[in-house]
C-alpha positions, 0 to 999 in steps of 0.5 A, a space after each residue: 518473469 514479473 506478471 501484469 495486471 491490467 486493468 481488464 485482467 479477469 478478476 479485476 474490480 470483481 471482488 464483490 461487497 464482504 469478501 473480506 468481512 470481519 478482517 482488520 487491514 493497516 494501510 501506511 500514508 493511508 491520507 494521500 496519494 494510492 493509500 486513499 484508493 487502496 483503504 476505500 477499495 479495502 471499505 468496500 471489501 468489508 474490511 476495518 481499517 485503519 488508516 496509518 500516517 504523518 498528520 492527524 489532519 488528513 488522515 481524519 478527513 480521511 476516515 470520516 471518508 469512509 464513515 459516511 460511506 458505510 465502511 469502518 476506518 479510525 486513524 492512527 498517526 505514526 512514521 511508519 519508517 520509525 520501527 517504533 514507531 510502527 510497533 506502537 501503532 499496531 500494538 493500538 491496532 491490536 487493544 482496539 480490534 484484537 486482531 489485523 490480518 493484512 498489512 497495506 504499505 507505500 514504499 513508493 516517496 519518490 525522488 525529485 533531484 535528478 541521480 547525478 545531484 541527489 544529496 546523502 540525504 536525500 539518499 537516505 530518506 528514500 531508503 529509511 521510507 521505503 526499504 528500511 520500513 518494509 525490512 522492518 515492518 516484515 521483521 515485527 511482523 514476523 516476530 509478534 504476528 506470525 500469519 499476518 499477511 503484507 503488500 508492499 506498493 513499491 516505487 513507481 513504474 515510471 521513476 526512470 532515475 537510477 535511484 529507483 532501482 537498486 529500491 525496487 531491487 531490495 524489496 523486489 529480494 525481500 519479497 521474492 525471499 521470505 517464504 524462507 521465513 514464513 512470511 506472505 509478502 508480495 510486492 505490487 508496483 504501479 505504472 505511474 504515480 498517483 493521479 489523484 484520482 479513486 478512478 484512474 487508480 482504481 486498478 492499484 487498488 483492484 490488485 493489491 485487494 485481490 492479493 488481500 482475499 482469501 480465496 489467494 491466501 496461498 500467493 506469496 513471494 508475487 511482484 505485479 506489475 500493475 498499468 494504469 491508464 494516463 493521467 488526462 489532461 483535463 482531469 476527471 473532477 474538471 469533467 464531472 464539473 461540467 
């Protein structure tokens, strides 16, 4: 049975500042959605965060925001759906920091078409972004960086389209059997898509942070379902603006 980590679970958000001091962690899709909340949480915990994405401008803005908050962050443009792009980004990280302790990979691209109308190109795009990229990153880490952990954020549980199930199944199988290759892989499944508000998405960032901590380094093959608070009709930013 897949465990669920609720926002009020013991240990959620209890990791103190500095728990990841000295760790270098890469986050894909770091300039949007859950990537921003996860990157902020890792930076607050003391990690040096490498922000990876396809838009140089938004990556630079996200990195500046973390730096202004006291964190350490650098942006690297790469399309992680292309294995050579990921390998190039990984080599660049090693050139800069000399190490890469962990990776958070956002494999949560959604379809915007009903399953019966999903074209082959749309399906292959989903597969490449979510499944192929995860397998490629795991392969390259296994070959070149044994000991580096990988946490995958998979397709959201509120995506009811039939196309989501084979993707989650493939990622679950990859994670649960990765121990055979001596890989430290875990999978996190958020209950909904990102709200765009860090306060509402923080439980997911807390789950990722918990899996990254040295105290839980023994965990591998874990699949966590993370319930998140519903997005209110009036957004947090609108409330704060009043």
